[in-house]
N, C-alpha and C positions, 0 to 999 in steps of 0.2 A: 544479374540482379536488377531490379527496378530502381532507376536513379532517384526518382522522387521518394520512394520508400526509404532508401538508405539515408538520404539527407534528412527525411522526417524523423527517423529513428535517432540520428545523430543530434538533431536539434532538441528533441525531447529529453535526451540524456544530458545535454548541456544545460537545458533549463533547470533540471533537477539539481545538478551539481552547483550551478551559480546561485540558485535559490537557497540551497542548504548552507553554502558558504556565507551568504549575506545574513541568513537567519542566525548563524553562529555569532557574527559580528554584532548584530542587534541585541542578542542575548547578553553579551558581555557589556553592552551599554545600558542594560537594565530596561530594555523596551518590552520585555515579556517576563512573566513569572512562571513558576512551576518547572517541570522538566522539559528538556528538548533533546529528542533522539534523532540524530542525523543519519541519512541514508547514503552518505558519500562512499563510493566504492561499489555499491550494489545496484547502480542505476540500470544495468542491463536486464535485471530480473523483472522489475516493474514495467519498464518500457516494452521489452520483448513480449511479455505475457499479455499485457493489456492491448497491445497492437494486434494481437492474433485473434481477438474475439469481437463479437458484434457490439454496437453501442447499446443494445437493449439487454445485454448480459449484465449480471450483477457482480459487483466488486466488494469484498469484505476484507478488511486489513487489521493489522495490529496497531499499536501506538506509534510505530515507526512508519507512518503512512503518508507523509507529505508527497513522496514520489508517486505513490499510487493515485493520489488525488490529482496531481498535476498531469500524470499520464492519461487519466480518464477525463477529467473536467477541464484542465488547462487554464484555470482562472488564477493567475499568479497574484493578482491584487486581493482577491477574496481569501486566498491562502495566507498571505502575509498579514492581512488585517486580522485574521483569526488568531494568529500567533501573538499579535499585539493586544488581543482582547477587545477588539473594536466591534461596533454594531454592524459594520459592513462585512464582517468575516463570514465565511461559509457556514458557520454554526452560530452566527449572530454574536460572536464574542464569548459564547458560553462554554465552548468546548476546549479551546486552546489547542496546543500542539498535538494532543493525543486523541482528539475527537473531531476530526474533519468529517463533513457529511454533505451530501448533495443527492437528495432523493430523485430529482428530475433526471439526473444523469446515472441514476441507479448505483451511485457510490454509497454503500450502506455503512459507512463509518469506519473510523479507526477505533479500536477497543483497547482499553488500558488493562483489563484483567487478562493476564496471560492464559491463553487457551480458551477463554470464555466465549470467544466469537466463533469457534469451530462448530459447536452445535447450532449457533445462529445461522451460519452459512448452510448447514444441512437443512435447517428449517425453511430458509429462503428457497433452496432447491426443491424441497418437498412441495412448497406452494406452487412453484412453476409447473411441476409435474402434475399436481392435483388439478390445476386449472387447464391443463392441456396446452401450455405455452412452450415454445421451443427454446426457452432461455436457459443459459448455463450460468452457474455461479462460480467465480474464482475466489478462493479463500487463501490469503497469504498469512504465513506465520513463521516465526523463527525456530531454530532447533530446540530452544528451551521449552517451547510449547509441547514438543513430542513426549515430554515426561509428565504432562498434566492429565488429570483424570478426564477433564472435559474434552481433550483431544481424542481420547479413545472412545468416548461416548458419541461424539460427532461422526467419527470415522465408522464406528460400528453401525450406527443408524443409516449412514449413507450407503453402506454395502448391503445392509438388510433390506432396505426399501428401494435399492437401485436408483439412487438419486443422481441427477445431472450436475455434479459438482466436481471441480478440479481443485484439489488441495495442493498448494504450492509451498514447500518448505524452503525458506531462504536460509540455508545453512551457512552462517558466517563464522562457525567454529567456536563461538563463545556464548554462553548464557550469562549475560551481564559480564562479570569478570572471571567466570569459571570456564576453563577449556572443556570442550566437548567430551574428551576421553574420561573426564572425571564425573560426568553427569549422565552419560549414555552407555548402556551395557552392550550396545552393538556399534559397529563402525559407521554404518549408514542408517539414517532415519528411514529411508525408503523401504527397508526390509520389514518394517513393522506393518506395512500394508498386507503382508502375507497372512497375518493373523485374522483377517476379517472374512474372506480374502478380498483383495482389491489389486487392480493393476498398479504397477509402479514403474518409474523411470528416473534415472539419475543423469543430470545434465551439467554442463559447464555454465554456471551462472554468470560468468564474465563475458560470455559471447552472446550478444543480443540476438543474433540471427539464429543461433542454436536454441535459445530460449523460445523465440518466436515460433520456430518450426515445431518444437516439442509441444508447446501449449496449443498450437493450431491443431495438431493431431489429437491431443487429449480432449479439446473442446468439441471437435467433430464427433469423436466417439461418445462423449457425454450427451451431445445433442441428438444423435441419431439412434443410439442404443440405450440411453438413459442409464449410464454406468459411471460410477466415480473412479477417480484415479489419484494417486499420490505422486507428485513430481518433486524431486529433491534437486534444488539448484545450489551447487557448491559455489560459494562466493565469500566475500570478506568486507568488513567495514573498516575504513581507514581511520576513523575516529573512535573514541571510547564509546561505551554503551550509551552514555548521555553526556551532556556538557559538563556535568559534575564529576565525570570519570576521567582521570588522567591516563588511564590505560597502561600503567606501569607493569602490568602482569604480562605484557607482550614484549618480545625482544625487538630491538631495532632491525635486526636482520630479517626477522619474520615479516615485519611490516613492509620493509623494502622489497622483499620477494613478491609479496602480493601486489604492491603498488606497481610493479613491473607488468602485472596483468591487468592494469587499469582498463575497465571495459570501454571507456571512451577512447583511449589510445588504440585499443584493439580494433574498434570499428573504424577509426580514422585511418589506420594503416591499410585496412581492407579497401576503404574508399580510394586511397591513393593508388593502390595496386591495380584496381579495376578501372582507373581513370575517370571515376565518377566526379571528382572535384579535386582541386589542388589545395595547398596549405593556405593560400590567401583567401580562398572561398570559404573554407571552414573557419578561418579567423573572423571573417565578416559575419558569419552566423553567430559566433561567440560574442562579438561586439554588440550585435543587435540584441542578443539575449541579456547581456549585462545592462543595457539601457532599459529593457523591460523590467528587470529586477529593481533597478533604481527607481523607476516609476511606481512599482509596487510598494516599495518602502515609503515613498512620499505619500502615496495614497493611504497607507496604513497609519502613518504619522498624523495626517490631517483628518482622518475619520473620527467620528464621535464615539465615545464610550457608550455602552448600552444604557438606556434610560432606566433608572431605578424602578420606575412605575411598571416596567415590563418584567420584573424579577420572576413572577410566577407564570408568565406566558410559556406555553409549550411544555409545561410540567405534566399536564393531562391532555389527552387527545380530545379535540372538540370538533372533529370532522362530522359532516352530515351522514347519518346512517343510510343504508340502502332502504328501498321502499319496503322490503320484506322484513326489516328489522324494527324492533321497538325503539323509538327515539329516547335517548338518554339525555336528560336535562342536566347540564353541568352545574356543579355547585358554585355559589358565589365565590369570588376570588378570596375573600377573607376567610371563608370556611375551609377552602382548599389549603390555604396557607397554614392553618393550624392542624390540618388533618393528616 
């Protein structure tokens, strides 16, 4: 294995873990409002998948998207500021925890409507194919999404139109507080791909190297053959559905069993076995990341809140039209506010 790659993957996973832990602490201190959905325990999926694709490929995620944003964009300060609702946030403080966005890095947002982003991902992939561009779209979602109508609509269109999209189900065994066996008529989400039909693969979502290799293959197939695929990553979240969820529906034994499969610990053990780095070197990475997280919190704390005068900015698009399009004159701000 490439030494730099393994250490990079480890660092990205530690960044997510420490960011989420600090976000939880800030939430309890009243630094942010709304919901906060943490990704602790699932880091291998986002890091492994996004590391396997090109910077020009598109990323679409659900409301548990901090990890995907950090894996793609890497701007911890903008991420924390967004949680704090500050103007320096990645969505200018307007999106909060569930709506991170960065168009320049082709991170096409976290989406709060369960399953609603699956057709959006299909649409982005359709646009890439229509324009003749070699880009692939990664679409992340939880197992609960697999029961939503929009999920089937997006999958069906992707198969029908042969779109370059990789659907990645982060199966953490629970739809909010309801176990999978009570919500899904089949044992594996991936088998639903057969109904379209579409290629499928089930992987260990706690092994970042396995995730990376599986998504690398899937993305290559999508890019060269313009064909979709459904990848199901079996994983587990160590915290409740959100910060308001005490997760009492899970037994202590179950949580401990899965925590023994901590994706960060698995990668660290492999790093030790291969002689890539020792414990002191990995601790140094962790300490460095903790300092970055502290700086991100300080940045978010000191950043200004959005100016009330900008309330209606970005509600409507005001981009310049192409030369072959009729120019649309935007309405005055007051008219838009009432319309």
